C-alpha positions in Angstrom: 26.5 -20.6 -4.9 23.7 -20.9 -8.0 20.8 -18.6 -7.6 17.6 -19.9 -9.9 16.4 -16.3 -11.4 13.2 -15.5 -13.7 13.4 -12.6 -15.5 9.8 -10.6 -16.8 8.8 -7.4 -18.2 6.0 -5.0 -17.8 5.6 -3.2 -21.2 9.9 -3.0 -21.4 9.6 -2.0 -17.6 11.8 -5.2 -16.6 12.9 -7.2 -13.4 15.0 -10.0 -12.0 12.4 -12.3 -10.1 13.5 -14.5 -7.2 11.5 -17.0 -5.8 11.6 -16.5 -2.1 9.4 -20.0 -1.3 12.7 -21.7 -1.0 15.9 -21.0 1.2 17.8 -17.8 -0.8 20.5 -16.1 0.5 20.2 -12.5 2.0 21.7 -10.2 -1.0 24.1 -7.6 -0.2 23.4 -4.2 -2.1 26.4 -5.2 -3.9 24.5 -8.2 -5.2 21.5 -7.1 -6.3 23.3 -4.1 -8.3 25.4 -7.5 -9.9 21.9 -9.2 -10.7 20.4 -6.3 -12.2 24.0 -4.8 -13.8 23.2 -5.2 -17.8 26.6 -5.8 -18.9 28.2 -8.1 -16.3 24.9 -9.6 -14.5 21.0 -11.0 -15.7 19.7 -6.7 -16.7 16.8 -5.1 -15.2 15.5 -2.1 -14.2 14.9 -4.4 -10.4 14.4 -7.5 -8.8 11.6 -8.6 -7.0 11.0 -11.9 -4.9 8.2 -13.2 -4.0 8.1 -14.5 -0.5 4.8 -16.3 1.1 2.6 -14.6 3.7 -0.2 -15.8 6.1 -2.4 -12.7 5.4 -2.4 -12.8 1.4 -1.5 -15.1 -1.6 2.0 -14.2 -1.5 4.6 -10.8 -0.7 6.3 -8.9 -3.1 9.6 -7.4 -2.2 11.2 -4.9 -4.4 14.7 -3.7 -4.6 15.9 -0.9 -7.3 18.6 -1.8 -9.7 21.2 0.0 -7.3 20.7 -2.3 -4.7 18.2 -0.9 -2.3 14.9 -1.4 -1.2 12.1 0.4 -3.2 8.7 1.6 -2.5 5.6 0.3 -5.1 6.3 -0.7 -8.4 3.0 -1.1 -10.8 4.9 -3.0 -13.5 6.8 -4.7 -11.0 3.1 -6.0 -9.1 1.7 -6.9 -12.5 5.0 -9.2 -13.8 4.7 -10.4 -9.9 1.1 -11.5 -10.6 2.3 -13.4 -13.8 4.6 -15.2 -12.3 2.9 -16.0 -9.4 0.3 -17.1 -11.6 3.3 -19.4 -14.0 4.2 -20.8 -10.3 0.5 -22.3 -10.2 0.3 -20.3 -6.9 -2.9 -18.7 -8.2 -4.9 -18.6 -11.2 -7.4 -15.5 -12.5 -6.8 -13.2 -9.5 -5.0 -12.2 -6.1 -4.1 -10.1 -2.8 -0.4 -9.9 -2.4 1.4 -7.7 -0.2 3.7 -4.7 -1.6 5.9 -2.0 -0.2 2.6 0.6 0.1 0.4 -2.0 1.3 -2.4 -4.9 0.0 -3.1 -4.9 -3.6 -5.8 -7.0 -6.0 -4.9 -7.9 -9.0 -6.7 -10.0 -12.1 -6.0 -11.2 -15.0 -8.1 -9.4 -18.1 -9.5 -11.2 -21.6 -6.6 -9.9 -23.6 -3.9 -11.8 -20.7 -3.3 -8.1 -19.9 -3.0 -7.8 -16.0 -4.9 -5.2 -14.1 -3.3 -4.8 -10.9 -5.8 -2.2 -8.1 -3.4 0.8 -6.7 -3.9 2.3 -3.7 -6.2 5.6 -3.4 -4.4 8.9 -4.7 -4.7 12.5 -3.2 -5.1 14.6 -5.3 -1.9 16.3 -6.7 -0.1 19.8 -5.6 1.1 21.7 -7.8 4.5 23.5 -7.9 5.7 27.3 -9.4 6.5 26.2 -12.2 3.2 24.4 -12.8 4.3 21.0 -12.7 2.8 18.4 -10.3 3.5 16.5 -7.5 2.0 13.4 -6.0 2.6 9.8 -4.5 0.6 6.6 -6.6 3.0 4.3 -3.7 6.1 6.0 -5.4 6.6 9.9 -5.6 6.3 11.4 -8.8 7.0 14.6 -10.7 4.9 15.0 -13.5 5.8 17.7 -16.2 3.6 18.7 -19.2 5.3 19.5 -22.5 4.7 20.0 -25.9 7.1 17.1 -27.4 8.6 14.4 -25.5 10.2 13.1 -28.7 13.4 14.6 -28.9 13.4 15.6 -25.3 16.9 14.8 -23.3 15.2 12.6 -19.9 18.4 11.7 -18.7 19.5 15.1 -18.0 16.4 17.3 -17.5 15.0 14.4 -15.3 18.6 13.9 -13.3 18.3 17.6 -13.2 14.6 17.5 -11.2 15.6 14.8 -9.1 18.4 16.3 -7.7 17.2 20.0 -7.3 17.2 21.3 -3.7 13.2 19.9 -3.1 13.6 16.4 -3.7 18.0 15.5 -3.4 17.5 13.9 -0.4 14.6 11.2 -0.9 14.6 11.7 -4.9 11.4 11.3 -6.9 10.5 9.7 -10.1 9.9 12.2 -13.3 7.6 11.8 -16.0 7.3 13.8 -19.2 4.1 14.2 -21.0 2.2 15.0 -23.8 -1.0 14.5 -25.1 -2.5 13.6 -28.3 -5.9 12.0 -29.3 -6.7 11.8 -25.6 -3.8 9.3 -25.4 -0.7 10.1 -22.9 2.2 10.1 -24.5 5.3 9.4 -21.5 8.9 9.0 -20.6 10.0 8.7 -17.2 13.4 9.2 -15.3 13.4 6.8 -12.3 15.3 7.3 -9.0 17.3 3.9 -8.1 17.4 3.1 -11.5 19.2 6.7 -12.1 18.1 6.5 -15.8 15.0 6.6 -18.6 12.8 3.2 -18.3 10.8 2.1 -21.1 8.0 2.2 -18.7 6.9 3.0 -15.2 3.8 1.7 -13.9 3.4 4.3 -10.7 4.5 7.0 -13.1 2.1 6.6 -15.5 -0.6 6.3 -12.5 0.7 9.4 -11.7 0.6 11.0 -15.4 -2.9 10.1 -15.9 -4.2 11.2 -12.2 -2.1 14.9 -13.0 -3.7 14.9 -16.6 -7.3 14.2 -15.5 -6.9 16.8 -12.5 -5.4 19.3 -14.7 -8.6 19.0 -17.1 -6.5 18.0 -19.9 -8.7 15.2 -20.9 -12.6 15.1 -20.6 -13.5 14.8 -16.7 -16.4 12.4 -18.1 -13.3 10.1 -18.7 -12.6 7.1 -16.3 -9.9 5.7 -18.1 -6.9 6.9 -20.1 -4.7 5.3 -22.9 -0.5 5.8 -22.2 1.7 4.6 -24.6 5.5 4.4 -22.9 8.6 4.0 -24.5 8.0 0.1 -24.1 4.6 0.0 -24.8 0.7 0.6 -24.3 -0.9 0.5 -20.7 -4.1 1.7 -19.4 -5.1 3.1 -16.0 -8.7 3.5 -14.9 -10.2 5.3 -12.2 -12.8 7.2 -10.4 -12.5 10.5 -8.8 -14.7 11.5 -5.4 -14.6 15.2 -3.2 -11.1 14.2 -1.8 -8.7 11.7 -4.1 -9.4 9.4 -6.9 -10.2 5.9 -5.9 -10.6 2.4 -7.5 -7.5 3.1 -9.4 -6.4 0.3 -11.8 -3.3 0.0 -13.7 -3.3 -2.3 -17.0 -1.0 -3.3 -19.4 1.2 -6.8 -20.2 3.3 -8.7 -18.4 5.5 -11.0 -20.3 8.0 -14.1 -18.8 11.8 -13.5 -20.8 13.4 -16.6 -20.3 14.5 -18.4 -16.8 18.3 -19.4 -16.1 20.7 -19.7 -13.6 23.9 -17.2 -12.6 26.9 -17.8 -9.7 26.8 -15.6 -7.5 
């Protein structure tokens, strides 16, 4: 059968998107892997399906490129917002259901998408001085003096497959700070590679940076430079957690087409 697909990216974090308002076949793990394969399929860090739902403007189903259902994807959520607008399902803002619950999103004047994330508990710190927190997906944040020459695949995979995380996995972010801007590289579980950006990882890294006092405590937003582009995270800190957390960045349609499945 032929399957219509759409390809979007958010700062280089790319996704195959399907319109689930029409009848779609139930995709197997192998079929999702094929669609996300960069050599034999379309290519993407993940696959998403837009589904209708009675309680929101739409529902976002997310699958990692390994074919298995994934947790929240921040860049994916922003791309799904752009996709819904391209389908004329929404206009300036939307509320949608994602794997970690309800989210609100809207378009900024510069064309970026602002996505409200869930509240984030204060990070935990391990014996190595690195930080562990959940921003809809679990993240490990390690601060380094330099990340340009870092072997993200080897170092990230080593942490992701270490004893504390081997069963459920964890996304690993390597961060350095220059002029109050974060530079970040991320190894993603489920992709098992470095990705050009990771929305929940960028959010986690900004929270860990602010919590640990590495940027001015009065700041309520931090600019981020990922391998695939620029993003921004806005937030407020209360006595127990971070609230009103928003991930902001580009969401771009790349192409659409049909593929034999």
